[in-house]
N, CA, C and O atoms as a Tinker XYZ file with bonds, in Angstrom:
   208  protein
     1  N    -17.118000    1.983000  -17.432000    73     2
     2  CA   -16.878000    2.955000  -16.377000    64     1     3
     3  C    -16.691000    4.346000  -16.985000    63     2     4     5
     4  O    -15.917000    5.149000  -16.463000    81     3
     5  N    -17.372000    4.629000  -18.051000    73     3     6
     6  CA   -17.203000    5.910000  -18.711000    64     5     7
     7  C    -17.595000    7.087000  -17.834000    63     6     8     9
     8  O    -16.964000    8.141000  -17.903000    81     7
     9  N    -18.624000    6.930000  -17.010000    73     7    10
    10  CA   -19.106000    8.027000  -16.180000    64     9    11
    11  C    -18.417000    8.111000  -14.827000    63    10    12    13
    12  O    -18.659000    9.051000  -14.070000    81    11
    13  N    -17.578000    7.163000  -14.516000    73    11    14
    14  CA   -16.936000    7.110000  -13.210000    64    13    15
    15  C    -15.499000    7.616000  -13.277000    63    14    16    17
    16  O    -14.821000    7.502000  -14.298000    81    15
    17  N    -15.072000    8.165000  -12.183000    73    15    18
    18  CA   -13.677000    8.563000  -12.042000    64    17    19
    19  C    -13.022000    7.547000  -11.125000    63    18    20    21
    20  O    -13.539000    7.255000  -10.047000    81    19
    21  N    -11.913000    7.018000  -11.537000    73    19    22
    22  CA   -11.215000    6.032000  -10.720000    64    21    23
    23  C     -9.779000    6.483000  -10.503000    63    22    24    25
    24  O     -9.239000    7.292000  -11.258000    81    23
    25  N     -9.188000    5.949000   -9.472000    73    23    26
    26  CA    -7.778000    6.219000   -9.216000    64    25    27
    27  C     -7.167000    4.993000   -8.561000    63    26    28    29
    28  O     -7.869000    4.093000   -8.100000    81    27
    29  N     -5.858000    4.983000   -8.531000    73    27    30
    30  CA    -5.151000    3.828000   -7.999000    64    29    31
    31  C     -3.869000    4.302000   -7.341000    63    30    32    33
    32  O     -3.237000    5.262000   -7.781000    81    31
    33  N     -3.508000    3.621000   -6.299000    73    31    34
    34  CA    -2.215000    3.851000   -5.658000    64    33    35
    35  C     -1.423000    2.571000   -5.836000    63    34    36    37
    36  O     -1.897000    1.481000   -5.515000    81    35
    37  N     -0.228000    2.712000   -6.346000    73    35    38
    38  CA     0.597000    1.528000   -6.601000    64    37    39
    39  C      1.975000    1.746000   -6.006000    63    38    40    41
    40  O      2.617000    2.774000   -6.224000    81    39
    41  N      2.406000    0.765000   -5.259000    73    39    42
    42  CA     3.760000    0.751000   -4.697000    64    41    43
    43  C      4.281000   -0.648000   -4.975000    63    42    44    45
    44  O      3.751000   -1.621000   -4.438000    81    43
    45  N      5.290000   -0.762000   -5.789000    73    43    46
    46  CA     5.695000   -2.051000   -6.330000    64    45    47
    47  C      7.119000   -2.399000   -5.935000    63    46    48    49
    48  O      8.005000   -1.545000   -5.916000    81    47
    49  N      7.318000   -3.657000   -5.625000    73    47    50
    50  CA     8.646000   -4.179000   -5.327000    64    49    51
    51  C      9.023000   -5.166000   -6.425000    63    50    52    53
    52  O      8.407000   -6.223000   -6.560000    81    51
    53  N     10.016000   -4.821000   -7.190000    73    51    54
    54  CA    10.463000   -5.680000   -8.292000    64    53    55
    55  C     11.617000   -6.569000   -7.844000    63    54    56    57
    56  O     12.302000   -6.284000   -6.862000    81    55
    57  N     11.810000   -7.637000   -8.579000    73    55    58
    58  CA    12.980000   -8.485000   -8.367000    64    57    59
    59  C     12.865000   -9.447000   -7.208000    63    58    60    61
    60  O     13.881000   -9.891000   -6.674000    81    59
    61  N     11.632000   -9.785000   -6.800000    73    59    62
    62  CA    11.444000  -10.768000   -5.736000    64    61    63
    63  C     10.503000  -11.861000   -6.228000    63    62    64    65
    64  O      9.750000  -11.667000   -7.182000    81    63
    65  N     10.558000  -13.001000   -5.569000    73    63    66
    66  CA     9.729000  -14.146000   -5.915000    64    65    67
    67  C      9.101000  -14.681000   -4.634000    63    66    68    69
    68  O      9.812000  -15.072000   -3.708000    81    67
    69  N      7.773000  -14.701000   -4.577000    73    67    70
    70  CA     7.095000  -15.118000   -3.343000    64    69    71
    71  C      7.394000  -16.565000   -2.975000    63    70    72    73
    72  O      7.252000  -16.946000   -1.813000    81    71
    73  N      7.800000  -17.366000   -3.931000    73    71    74
    74  CA     8.120000  -18.759000   -3.627000    64    73    75
    75  C      9.570000  -18.945000   -3.170000    63    74    76    77
    76  O      9.969000  -20.056000   -2.820000    81    75
    77  N     10.352000  -17.876000   -3.171000    73    75    78
    78  CA    11.751000  -17.936000   -2.755000    64    77    79
    79  C     11.863000  -17.409000   -1.322000    63    78    80    81
    80  O     11.719000  -16.210000   -1.082000    81    79
    81  N     12.115000  -18.295000   -0.391000    73    79    82
    82  CA    12.191000  -17.895000    1.018000    64    81    83
    83  C     13.255000  -16.835000    1.278000    63    82    84    85
    84  O     13.133000  -16.069000    2.234000    81    83
    85  N     14.284000  -16.774000    0.459000    73    83    86
    86  CA    15.330000  -15.769000    0.644000    64    85    87
    87  C     14.805000  -14.359000    0.380000    63    86    88    89
    88  O     15.398000  -13.389000    0.851000    81    87
    89  N     13.718000  -14.228000   -0.356000    73    87    90
    90  CA    13.116000  -12.922000   -0.648000    64    89    91
    91  C     12.100000  -12.482000    0.396000    63    90    92    93
    92  O     11.692000  -11.320000    0.396000    81    91
    93  N     11.683000  -13.369000    1.277000    73    91    94
    94  CA    10.601000  -13.067000    2.206000    64    93    95
    95  C     10.927000  -11.896000    3.129000    63    94    96    97
    96  O     10.066000  -11.050000    3.371000    81    95
    97  N     12.133000  -11.830000    3.641000    73    95    98
    98  CA    12.513000  -10.733000    4.529000    64    97    99
    99  C     12.394000   -9.395000    3.804000    63    98   100   101
   100  O     11.853000   -8.431000    4.346000    81    99
   101  N     12.893000   -9.345000    2.597000    73    99   102
   102  CA    12.820000   -8.124000    1.792000    64   101   103
   103  C     11.366000   -7.736000    1.533000    63   102   104   105
   104  O     11.015000   -6.558000    1.604000    81   103
   105  N     10.520000   -8.722000    1.234000    73   103   106
   106  CA     9.107000   -8.453000    0.994000    64   105   107
   107  C      8.408000   -7.966000    2.264000    63   106   108   109
   108  O      7.599000   -7.039000    2.212000    81   107
   109  N      8.714000   -8.581000    3.390000    73   107   110
   110  CA     8.114000   -8.152000    4.655000    64   109   111
   111  C      8.499000   -6.721000    4.992000    63   110   112   113
   112  O      7.652000   -5.931000    5.409000    81   111
   113  N      9.760000   -6.383000    4.816000    73   111   114
   114  CA    10.210000   -5.015000    5.083000    64   113   115
   115  C      9.511000   -4.023000    4.158000    63   114   116   117
   116  O      9.118000   -2.938000    4.587000    81   115
   117  N      9.359000   -4.393000    2.904000    73   115   118
   118  CA     8.665000   -3.544000    1.937000    64   117   119
   119  C      7.204000   -3.339000    2.350000    63   118   120   121
   120  O      6.702000   -2.216000    2.317000    81   119
   121  N      6.523000   -4.420000    2.737000    73   119   122
   122  CA     5.117000   -4.323000    3.130000    64   121   123
   123  C      4.930000   -3.485000    4.393000    63   122   124   125
   124  O      3.996000   -2.687000    4.476000    81   123
   125  N      5.799000   -3.661000    5.358000    73   123   126
   126  CA     5.723000   -2.874000    6.589000    64   125   127
   127  C      5.947000   -1.401000    6.281000    63   126   128   129
   128  O      5.196000   -0.546000    6.750000    81   127
   129  N      6.975000   -1.100000    5.496000    73   127   130
   130  CA     7.253000    0.277000    5.110000    64   129   131
   131  C      6.063000    0.877000    4.359000    63   130   132   133
   132  O      5.675000    2.017000    4.617000    81   131
   133  N      5.491000    0.118000    3.439000    73   131   134
   134  CA     4.336000    0.604000    2.673000    64   133   135
   135  C      3.146000    0.888000    3.579000    63   134   136   137
   136  O      2.471000    1.905000    3.418000    81   135
   137  N      2.885000    0.005000    4.523000    73   135   138
   138  CA     1.763000    0.199000    5.438000    64   137   139
   139  C      1.955000    1.447000    6.291000    63   138   140   141
   140  O      1.006000    2.201000    6.507000    81   139
   141  N      3.159000    1.671000    6.772000    73   139   142
   142  CA     3.453000    2.853000    7.579000    64   141   143
   143  C      3.265000    4.125000    6.754000    63   142   144   145
   144  O      2.686000    5.099000    7.234000    81   143
   145  N      3.749000    4.115000    5.526000    73   143   146
   146  CA     3.603000    5.281000    4.653000    64   145   147
   147  C      2.126000    5.563000    4.339000    63   146   148   149
   148  O      1.695000    6.716000    4.349000    81   147
   149  N      1.363000    4.513000    4.064000    73   147   150
   150  CA    -0.068000    4.683000    3.772000    64   149   151
   151  C     -0.795000    5.236000    5.003000    63   150   152   153
   152  O     -1.643000    6.121000    4.887000    81   151
   153  N     -0.459000    4.714000    6.157000    73   151   154
   154  CA    -1.081000    5.197000    7.391000    64   153   155
   155  C     -0.797000    6.685000    7.589000    63   154   156   157
   156  O     -1.706000    7.460000    7.887000    81   155
   157  N      0.455000    7.076000    7.422000    73   155   158
   158  CA     0.821000    8.482000    7.585000    64   157   159
   159  C      0.105000    9.367000    6.567000    63   158   160   161
   160  O     -0.305000   10.484000    6.886000    81   159
   161  N     -0.039000    8.871000    5.361000    73   159   162
   162  CA    -0.643000    9.672000    4.297000    64   161   163
   163  C     -2.155000    9.812000    4.453000    63   162   164   165
   164  O     -2.717000   10.846000    4.091000    81   163
   165  N     -2.819000    8.792000    4.985000    73   163   166
   166  CA    -4.277000    8.772000    4.937000    64   165   167
   167  C     -4.992000    8.760000    6.278000    63   166   168   169
   168  O     -6.213000    8.915000    6.303000    81   167
   169  N     -4.299000    8.586000    7.383000    73   167   170
   170  CA    -4.974000    8.480000    8.684000    64   169   171
   171  C     -5.894000    9.667000    8.952000    63   170   172   173
   172  O     -7.058000    9.478000    9.307000    81   171
   173  N     -5.391000   10.874000    8.789000    73   171   174
   174  CA    -6.182000   12.071000    9.088000    64   173   175
   175  C     -7.394000   12.163000    8.158000    63   174   176   177
   176  O     -8.499000   12.458000    8.613000    81   175
   177  N     -7.203000   11.919000    6.891000    73   175   178
   178  CA    -8.297000   12.005000    5.927000    64   177   179
   179  C     -9.383000   10.967000    6.216000    63   178   180   181
   180  O    -10.574000   11.272000    6.148000    81   179
   181  N     -8.972000    9.755000    6.533000    73   179   182
   182  CA    -9.942000    8.698000    6.813000    64   181   183
   183  C    -10.716000    8.996000    8.088000    63   182   184   185
   184  O    -11.922000    8.756000    8.148000    81   183
   185  N    -10.042000    9.514000    9.104000    73   183   186
   186  CA   -10.763000    9.843000   10.340000    64   185   187
   187  C    -11.771000   10.955000   10.095000    63   186   188   189
   188  O    -12.824000   10.977000   10.732000    81   187
   189  N    -11.474000   11.882000    9.182000    73   187   190
   190  CA   -12.430000   12.928000    8.835000    64   189   191
   191  C    -13.638000   12.351000    8.110000    63   190   192   193
   192  O    -14.766000   12.772000    8.365000    81   191
   193  N    -13.425000   11.417000    7.233000    73   191   194
   194  CA   -14.531000   10.764000    6.534000    64   193   195
   195  C    -15.410000   10.010000    7.513000    63   194   196   197
   196  O    -16.636000   10.066000    7.421000    81   195
   197  N    -14.793000    9.304000    8.450000    73   195   198
   198  CA   -15.543000    8.510000    9.420000    64   197   199
   199  C    -16.393000    9.365000   10.356000    63   198   200   201
   200  O    -17.383000    8.880000   10.904000    81   199
   201  N    -16.024000   10.616000   10.545000    73   199   202
   202  CA   -16.802000   11.505000   11.409000    64   201   203
   203  C    -18.103000   11.955000   10.736000    63   202   204   205
   204  O    -19.056000   12.331000   11.417000    81   203
   205  N    -18.140000   11.916000    9.419000    73   203   206
   206  CA   -19.321000   12.393000    8.685000    64   205   207
   207  C    -20.361000   11.335000    8.535000    63   206   208
   208  O    -21.411000   11.581000    7.941000    81   207
């Protein structure tokens, strides 16, 4: 990928285990919060791209 430019967005929740049901609520809250933040950050930009 020498000629390509790449980027990444990372939002990480540490200290949880997907196999531990006691962590599921915390993970769900994190995922919902992340989705809302991503929507707020990118909704306008994505709608502009879709118009072109």
